[in-house]
VOBA-1610 file (N, C-alpha, C; in pm, whole numbers, padded with zeros to 5 digits, always signed):
BEGIN
Met+08056-06363+01290Met+07918-06405+01276Met+07915-06531+01191Asp+07839-06629+01236Asp+07840-06754+01160Asp+07744-06747+01042Gln+07764-06838+00950Gln+07690-06839+00825Gln+07541-06869+00848Thr+07507-06951+00947Thr+07368-06986+00975Thr+07289-06863+01021Ala+07349-06780+01106Ala+07281-06659+01155Ala+07254-06564+01039Thr+07351-06550+00949Thr+07334-06463+00833Thr+07221-06515+00744Leu+07218-06646+00721Leu+07114-06706+00639Leu+06977-06686+00705Asp+06968-06706+00838Asp+06841-06687+00910Asp+06791-06543+00895Arg+06880-06446+00906Arg+06840-06306+00891Arg+06793-06277+00749Thr+06859-06333+00651Thr+06821-06313+00511Thr+06682-06371+00485Ile+06657-06490+00535Ile+06526-06552+00518Ile+06419-06470+00590Ala+06448-06426+00711Ala+06352-06346+00788Ala+06316-06218+00714Arg+06416-06152+00653Arg+06388-06029+00577Arg+06298-06058+00457Lys+06324-06167+00388Lys+06243-06201+00271Lys+06100-06233+00311Val+06082-06307+00419Val+05948-06342+00466Val+05874-06216+00510Ala+05943-06128+00582Ala+05879-06004+00629Ala+05842-05913+00513Ala+05918-05916+00405Ala+05893-05827+00292Ala+05786-05882+00198Arg+05753-06009+00209Arg+05658-06072+00119Arg+05515-06029+00154Pro+05439-05979+00058Pro+05300-05944+00088Pro+05220-06069+00123Ile+05129-06055+00217Ile+05052-06172+00258Ile+04926-06189+00176Gly+04902-06099+00084Gly+04787-06114-00004Gly+04677-06015+00028Thr+04563-06043-00028Thr+04449-05955-00012Thr+04330-06032+00045Val+04234-05958+00091Val+04110-06013+00145Val+03996-05955+00062Ser+03903-06039+00024Ser+03787-05993-00053Ser+03681-05942+00044Ile+03631-05822+00015Ile+03524-05764+00096Ile+03420-05701+00004His+03302-05685+00059His+03194-05617-00013His+03153-05496+00071Leu+03157-05379+00011Leu+03113-05256+00076Leu+03017-05184-00016Thr+02919-05117+00043Thr+02835-05026-00033Thr+02880-04887+00005Ile+02933-04814-00091Ile+02988-04682-00064Ile+02907-04580-00141Asn+02844-04490-00065Asn+02757-04386-00123Asn+02651-04447-00214Gly+02597-04562-00172Gly+02490-04627-00246Gly+02534-04719-00357Thr+02665-04724-00386Thr+02716-04809-00493Thr+02786-04931-00435Pro+02745-05052-00474Pro+02812-05171-00423Pro+02950-05188-00484His+03044-05234-00401His+03182-05257-00445His+03229-05391-00391Asp+03278-05476-00478Asp+03348-05597-00438Asp+03495-05567-00455Leu+03568-05571-00346Leu+03706-05522-00345Leu+03801-05627-00289Ala+03922-05628-00338Ala+04030-05708-00281Ala+04126-05609-00215Val+04136-05615-00084Val+04218-05517-00012Val+04324-05587+00073Glu+04434-05520+00088Glu+04537-05569+00178Glu+04486-05550+00321Pro+04515-05644+00409Pro+04456-05641+00544Pro+04488-05515+00625Trp+04592-05445+00593Trp+04633-05328+00670Trp+04579-05197+00612Thr+04499-05205+00508Thr+04444-05085+00442Thr+04332-05026+00527Thr+04346-04899+00558Thr+04239-04832+00633Thr+04126-04795+00539Leu+04010-04772+00597Leu+03896-04728+00517Leu+03930-04598+00445Leu+03995-04505+00514Leu+04031-04378+00452Leu+04119-04399+00329Asp+04222-04480+00343Asp+04312-04504+00229Asp+04240-04577+00115Leu+04154-04671+00148Leu+04078-04740+00044Leu+03992-04642-00034Val+03919-04560+00037Val+03827-04466-00028Val+03905-04362-00110Arg+04011-04307-00054Arg+04086-04202-00124Arg+04172-04258-00238Glu+04246-04364-00210Glu+04346-04411-00306Glu+04292-04511-00408Thr+04203-04597-00366Thr+04150-04698-00458Thr+04027-04649-00533Leu+03938-04580-00462Leu+03812-04537-00524Leu+03813-04392-00568Ala+03922-04320-00542Ala+03939-04180-00584Ala+03829-04088-00531Leu+03777-04118-00412Leu+03683-04029-00345Leu+03765-03951-00242Thr+03809-03833-00282Thr+03908-03759-00202Thr+03848-03650-00115Gly+03717-03648-00099Gly+03655-03547-00013Gly+03697-03561+00132Ser+03699-03683+00183Ser+03743-03707+00321Ser+03894-03686+00326Lys+03938-03614+00427Lys+04079-03575+00433Lys+04158-03657+00532Lys+04286-03672+00502Lys+04379-03732+00596Lys+04447-03617+00668Gly+04408-03596+00792Gly+04464-03488+00871Gly+04580-03539+00954Cys+04549-03593+01070Cys+04653-03637+01162Cys+04692-03783+01141Asp+04604-03864+01083Asp+04624-04008+01063Asp+04637-04083+01196His+04586-04023+01304His+04591-04085+01437His+04455-04079+01509Gly+04348-04042+01438Gly+04216-04036+01498Gly+04195-03922+01595Gln+04274-03816+01582Gln+04264-03706+01677Gln+04199-03581+01621Cys+04187-03570+01489Cys+04138-03443+01433Cys+03998-03452+01373Gly+03954-03570+01330Gly+03821-03586+01274Gly+03806-03550+01127Ala+03913-03507+01061Ala+03902-03469+00919Ala+03860-03586+00831Cys+03884-03708+00877Cys+03854-03827+00799Cys+03718-03888+00833Thr+03637-03821+00912Thr+03511-03880+00958Thr+03422-03921+00842Met+03375-04045+00848Met+03278-04099+00753Met+03168-04166+00835Leu+03062-04202+00768Leu+02953-04275+00833Leu+02960-04422+00791Val+02958-04511+00889Val+02952-04655+00864Val+02822-04703+00925Asp+02733-04749+00838Asp+02599-04790+00882Asp+02534-04680+00966Gly+02555-04555+00923Gly+02493-04439+00987Gly+02565-04385+01108Lys+02671-04452+01152Lys+02746-04407+01269Lys+02878-04346+01227Arg+02917-04240+01292Arg+03041-04170+01255Arg+03162-04242+01312Ile+03264-04250+01229Ile+03390-04311+01270Ile+03506-04229+01213Asn+03621-04244+01276Asn+03746-04191+01220Asn+03797-04298+01124Ser+03784-04273+00995Ser+03816-04374+00896Ser+03966-04403+00887Cys+04049-04316+00942Cys+04193-04342+00939Cys+04232-04451+01039Leu+04143-04483+01132Leu+04171-04584+01234Leu+04105-04718+01206Lys+04017-04724+01109Lys+03937-04844+01086Lys+03992-04921+00967Leu+04026-05048+00990Leu+04072-05132+00880Leu+03953-05169+00792Ala+03971-05155+00662Ala+03862-05180+00568Ala+03811-05324+00578Val+03900-05420+00603Val+03857-05561+00608Val+03759-05587+00723Thr+03756-05503+00823Thr+03664-05523+00936Thr+03524-05473+00904Leu+03506-05413+00788Leu+03378-05352+00753Leu+03302-05429+00646Asp+03344-05551+00617Asp+03278-05631+00513Asp+03127-05630+00534Gly+03054-05594+00429Gly+02908-05590+00434Gly+02851-05457+00482Ser+02935-05362+00515Ser+02887-05234+00569Ser+02847-05137+00460Glu+02768-05039+00503Glu+02730-04928+00416Glu+02807-04805+00462Ile+02885-04748+00371Ile+02972-04635+00399Ile+02916-04511+00330Thr+02916-04400+00403Thr+02880-04272+00342Thr+02995-04176+00363Thr+03044-04121+00253Thr+03148-04018+00257Thr+03079-03886+00224Ile+03154-03779+00228Ile+03097-03649+00194Ile+03040-03648+00052Glu+03102-03725-00038Glu+03052-03731-00176Glu+02912-03792-00183Gly+02874-03870-00084Gly+02743-03933-00082Gly+02637-03852-00008Met+02675-03736+00041Met+02583-03654+00120Met+02498-03559+00035Gly+02539-03530-00083Gly+02464-03437-00167Gly+02539-03417-00297Ser+02490-03327-00378Ser+02557-03295-00504Ser+02554-03145-00525Ala+02625-03101-00626Ala+02633-02957-00652Ala+02496-02896-00681Asp+02411-02972-00747Asp+02278-02918-00780Asp+02172-02951-00674Arg+02206-03037-00580Arg+02111-03071-00473Arg+02190-03095-00344Leu+02215-02988-00273Leu+02294-02996-00151Leu+02218-03070-00041His+02294-03141+00040His+02239-03201+00162His+02205-03085+00256Pro+02104-03098+00341Pro+02070-02988+00433Pro+02188-02939+00517Leu+02276-03030+00559Leu+02393-02985+00634Leu+02488-02904+00547Gln+02507-02944+00424Gln+02593-02867+00334Gln+02536-02727+00314Ala+02406-02720+00291Ala+02342-02590+00272Ala+02354-02504+00398Ala+02336-02566+00515Ala+02347-02491+00641Ala+02490-02443+00664Phe+02589-02524+00630Phe+02729-02482+00646Phe+02757-02360+00558Ile+02702-02359+00437Ile+02721-02244+00348Ile+02647-02123+00404Glu+02522-02143+00441Glu+02440-02034+00494Glu+02502-01971+00618Arg+02557-02053+00705Arg+02614-02004+00831Arg+02763-01972+00822Asp+02821-01984+00703Asp+02964-01958+00685Asp+03045-02041+00786Ala+03013-02172+00789Ala+03070-02262+00890Ala+03201-02327+00846Phe+03273-02259+00762Phe+03405-02308+00721Phe+03487-02190+00675Gln+03616-02207+00684Gln+03705-02105+00630Gln+03795-02170+00526Cys+03896-02243+00571Cys+03982-02308+00471Cys+03912-02427+00407Gly+03819-02491+00479Gly+03741-02601+00425Gly+03802-02739+00442Tyr+03923-02748+00493Tyr+03989-02879+00504Tyr+03911-02974+00594Cys+03861-02925+00706Cys+03791-03010+00802Cys+03644-03028+00766Thr+03592-02951+00673Thr+03448-02946+00648Thr+03386-03081+00613Pro+03446-03164+00525Pro+03384-03293+00498Pro+03367-03377+00625Gly+03469-03381+00708Gly+03459-03455+00833Gly+03360-03394+00929Gln+03354-03261+00932Gln+03258-03193+01019Gln+03115-03227+00977Ile+03089-03225+00848Ile+02954-03252+00798Ile+02915-03398+00823Cys+03006-03490+00796Cys+02975-03632+00823Cys+02955-03654+00973Ser+03037-03591+01055Ser+03020-03604+01199Ser+02887-03546+01244Ala+02850-03432+01188Ala+02723-03370+01222Ala+02606-03461+01184Gln+02615-03527+01070Gln+02507-03620+01031Gln+02502-03737+01129Gly+02618-03787+01169Gly+02622-03893+01269Gly+02561-03849+01400Leu+02592-03728+01441Leu+02535-03669+01563Leu+02382-03664+01552Ile+02332-03620+01439Ile+02187-03613+01417Ile+02127-03754+01423Asn+02196-03851+01359Asn+02147-03989+01361Asn+02141-04044+01502Glu+02235-04004+01587Glu+02239-04051+01726Glu+02122-03997+01808Gly+02071-03881+01771Gly+01957-03823+01839Gly+01983-03774+01981Gln+02108-03744+02014Gln+02141-03703+02150Gln+02154-03552+02167Ala+02173-03480+02059Ala+02197-03335+02069Ala+02066-03259+02080Arg+02055-03181+02184Arg+01935-03101+02205Arg+01966-02953+02226Ser+02092-02922+02247Ser+02131-02784+02277Ser+02266-02754+02213Arg+02301-02626+02216Arg+02432-02584+02166Arg+02544-02656+02240Asp+02531-02668+02373Asp+02634-02738+02451Asp+02645-02884+02410Asp+02531-02949+02383Asp+02534-03088+02336Asp+02609-03097+02204Val+02577-03008+02111Val+02642-03010+01980Val+02792-02989+01997Arg+02829-02891+02076Arg+02972-02863+02096Arg+03043-02985+02156Glu+02983-03048+02254Glu+03044-03165+02318Glu+03052-03283+02221Leu+02943-03310+02152Leu+02938-03426+02064Leu+03019-03407+01936Met+03051-03284+01902Met+03135-03256+01785Met+03281-03230+01826Ser+03314-03249+01951Ser+03447-03212+02000Ser+03559-03297+01941Gly+03528-03408+01878Gly+03630-03489+01812Gly+03668-03437+01675Asn+03606-03330+01631Asn+03637-03271+01501Asn+03700-03135+01522Ile+03826-03125+01484Ile+03904-03004+01504Ile+03892-02913+01381Cys+03874-02783+01408Cys+03876-02681+01302Cys+03988-02584+01337Arg+04096-02590+01262Arg+04210-02504+01292Arg+04178-02357+01268Cys+04077-02331+01188Cys+04040-02192+01161Cys+03950-02135+01270Gly+03891-02220+01351Gly+03810-02174+01462Gly+03667-02137+01428Ala+03606-02207+01334Ala+03469-02175+01293Ala+03364-02247+01379Tyr+03400-02280+01501Tyr+03314-02363+01586Tyr+03176-02304+01610Thr+03166-02176+01634Thr+03036-02114+01659Thr+02945-02131+01538Asn+02999-02106+01421Asn+02920-02118+01298Asn+02885-02263+01267Ile+02976-02355+01299Ile+02949-02497+01279Ile+02833-02538+01369Ala+02838-02499+01495Ala+02728-02532+01588Ala+02597-02471+01539Asp+02601-02348+01490Asp+02480-02284+01436Asp+02422-02365+01320Ala+02508-02410+01230Ala+02462-02487+01114Ala+02398-02619+01158Val+02462-02688+01251Val+02407-02815+01300Val+02274-02790+01370Leu+02267-02686+01452Leu+02141-02654+01522Leu+02031-02618+01424Asp+02064-02549+01315Asp+01965-02519+01212Asp+01903-02647+01157Val+01987-02745+01125Val+01938-02869+01067Val+01862-02949+01173Leu+01909-02950+01294Leu+01835-03017+01402Leu+01696-02955+01418Gly+01688-02824+01411Gly+01560-02754+01420Gly+01468-02789+01306Gln+01525-02802+01185Gln+01444-02839+01068Gln+01387-02979+01085Glu+01468-03071+01139Glu+01422-03209+01157Glu+01311-03217+01263Lys+01322-03136+01366Lys+01220-03137+01473Lys+01087-03084+01421Gln+01093-02990+01325Gln+00971-02932+01268Gln+00905-03025+01168Ala+00985-03115+01109Ala+00933-03205+01004Ala+00845-03316+01058
//
């Protein structure tokens, strides 16, 4: 192997290993404005969990298949493990921590408790955020609609019937209001 090829490989490794820097973004997360410098490859989930220490949203599959990481971006549900934070500059993010508090539960949180819509609880933050997104979309009118529109959120414990009941309870409350 000649010396030039070895030098080229060494330079290529150094360039590949060098961080390219950060990008400045502004996000409003759970009502609080944040000016952040993030690496371009940082997902919203990793930013929220690792940088802001909001660990309610879970990293399940890290491939957008389970829904445990579901958050609301400008009121719409997304799999935060698939969304790069730099693409959300100026957005309003809601995580499970922004949905209610221990002394004042969000209606979905209260309905999940009332309907026993969780067992291990790992998927629950994503289920609740997804349910709020579903309600915001205004498309669910029946149990079948709820089941179909929530199908991107997996519950390994199988609490689907109770989850649908909880979502339908809140949908019913909104229709009466």
